[in-house]
N, C-alpha and C positions, 0 to 999 in steps of 0.2 A: 707189379708196385711199377710204373710211372711216371719220369715227372715231363716236361716242355720249355727248353728255353723257348723264350719271345724271336718269335718269327713269325709269328702268325695271324692274319685279322682276324680281328672277335667275331666280325660277320660269318665268318665260313662255320662253327661249329654250330646247325641249326637245327639237330636232332641227331638221335643214336648215342653211342658209343664216344664220347673226348679221342679218346687213344684212339683210335676205329678212323676216326675221320677224319683225323690231324693229317694225318700221314699222305692223305689222294687230295689235296689242297694246294694252288696257289695263290697266294696273293694277290685281289685286286687293285686293279687302280682304282683311286680315290680322287678327289679336283683337290690340287693341294692351297696352300693358304695363298699363296701368292694369284689365281687364277681369284678369289672368294667375290662375288659381287653381293649387294640385296640383290634380290627379284621378285615378280611377283607377285604369285602361283593365281590361276582363276578360282572360285570357291570352289569346291566340289560338288557341291549343289546352294542355292536359295538360304541365305542361312536364315535368312525368319523362318523355317521347316525347324529350327532346333528348338529344344529350351534354352538353352542359351547359347551365345554362339559367342566369342571373342576375337576378334582379326587381329593374328598374328604376324610380325617378319617374319624371313623367308631370306634364305641365303641361298648362294650357289655347291654350298659346301663344307664340308668340316674344313680345318681348321689344320689337322691331322689327324694321321690313322685313329688314333686313341684320344680327340678329346671333344665326347661325344656333351659330355657333361654340360664344356665350357660353347659347348658350338649348341644346344639349346638355351643356355642361358645369357648368351649374347641372342638369339630369335625375344625371347620376353624383357631382356632392359630394352631394345632395341623399338619392342611400343611401346613402350613409357618412360620417349624419346631420350634412352640414356645408350651411351655411346659406349663400349669396351674392348676394349682390347684382351690376344687371350693376354698376353705380358699381368697385365690390371688384374685381371682375375686371378691368376698364378698366384700374384702374388696378392690380394686380400683374401686366396683361401688357407695358400702355402705349402711349399712341396718335401714332402717325407719322403727323401733320399737317402734312407737308415740301409734300408735293404729294399734292394730288384723283385718283384712280388717271381714266385711259382710256384706248382701247384706238385701238390703229389695223389695218385689216387692208389687202391686199398678197397679191402673190400669192405670194409663200414662205410666209403665213399672217396669226393674230394675234398680234398683241405688248398684253399690258399690259403699262402702265408706271406706274407705283406706292412706294409706299413698300415699309418694309426689313420684310415677313411674314413673315420667318424668324425673328425678335426683338420683334415690335410689330402691332400690328392698324395696317390703313392703309384709310379710307374711312371719305366719312362713311357711319354704321349705320343713316341715318333714309332718305336718299336716292341714296345709290349704289349701282348692282347689283354693282360690281364692286367693293367692298369686302370687305375681309377677314384672315383671319392663318391662318399652317402651323401644322402642330400643334407644332415648337417652341418659338412664342408661347406656346400655348399649352400648354405645359407649364413653365413660369413656373406662372402660374394654380394650378396643385394641388398645389402645392410650395409658395407662400406656405400657402395650409391645410395645406399636413401632411398632403400625400397622397403616398404612392409610388404612381413612377409612372417607367413605362420605352418603348422605341419599340419596336411592330411593325410586320414588313412581309412578310408575308405567313401564309400560310393556318396553318401547322403552329405558326407566335407567337399567333393570334388563338385558335384548339384550347387551347394552354397554358394564355392566360392562363384564360380562360370555366372552365377545369378547375378551377383554382382563386379561381374566385368572382372575378376581375377582371370590371369592365365597359373594352371598348376604346371610344376615339372616337376617328374617325375622321372624313377628310376625301373626302364624295361626289361625287354629283348628285343634283339632288330627283328623287325616287321612282326612281330607278334606273334612268333612261334613257339616249337617244345622248345625245351632248356636240357643242358646237366644241371643237374643242379649243386650245388658245392658252397661249400662255411667259408668266411672269411675271415682267418686270422692275424690279430697282427704278432707286435715281439713281446704284448706283456699278458695276451692270453685275451683280451677281446676276442669274441665272437660274434658270424653276422652271415646271417640270410645272403646269400654269392645267389651268380648264375656262372657257370665258367665260359666258353665262348662263346655266347655272342649279348654281352650286356651291352649297356644301351641307354641313354638317354633321351625323351622326345619333350613333348610340351601338351597340354588336353587344353584343347582351343575352345571343343565344343560340347555339345550332347541331346539326344532325344531319348528317347524311351528304349531303344531297344541299341543301340551303336553310344558311339565315343566318338569324340570329328581327335581328331591328333594333327598338330604337324611337327616336320619332321626333315631336319631342315642336310639331314647325311646325302639325298636327291642317291638320282642311278648311285651305281657301281659296276663295275665286270661281274660282279655276281645277280644287280638287278638293276639291270639297265635299264628297268620300266618305275622303278622306284619312285613315285609319287611324291609333293612335296606334302601331301594334305589327303587325306584320309581318314578312314573310318573301320575303327572297330566292332566286333557284336559287345555288353555289355560282361558276360562270360566271361573269353575266350580275354578284354580286355585284364580283366580281378584277377583271373587268373594268370598270367604274365605279371604282373604287377605285382601278386601276393609272395613272387617265385623271389623275390628282391627287397622284403622283406614291408610290401605295399609302404616302398619312400620316394615321398611328394613334400613338393611345398608346390603351397600358392604366394603369390603372389599380388601386388597391384594397388 
């Protein structure tokens, strides 16, 4: 049995057994909030070549190491002419500070013990790679800024919403890489599917028959200096990584 204190970046655990990987990793350098500005990446290819394409706003990095949910939602809201700071978003969602998330690994798998991520953000977004929320909690942020929002759970709903010029906020894995499956357990016993080390949030902004187009404001880090802000993922890979997070998604706009 092993447990991990909050000191490693979630973007380091991309495959294999978490405990074995963590020990050899060094925290990557990430652009900090004071340096973040809006940017305008060139489209990956002709937008007209997709069955649906919604041009999404972008910025040069995340607010902090573990704020991907709020960074992705910033880009969604900025697309629809809403400016929302990190503090405003957290105030709208709520921050569960009753417990700092930690994990335990045993013969039955990995359990993460933390706050009520269905309704609030749980964990220290500066230091704890386990810090996160789910889509239902993020829904409160979009609604606080009067943006229409609905839950999406499958490919058909993603395609329908993109054709209506809505952006899709989702939970997935960093760079859509393999993951260590985990179960998030709240203090009152609710359980949610999760991934351990590479939890992430991105935006779906387009699709065609073979690929999904992603906006990811994580941008380059010392673990992947060439990570683009806009990239494609094959549908099968996309659905598998999204499914690891319980196919947790919101259509906004």
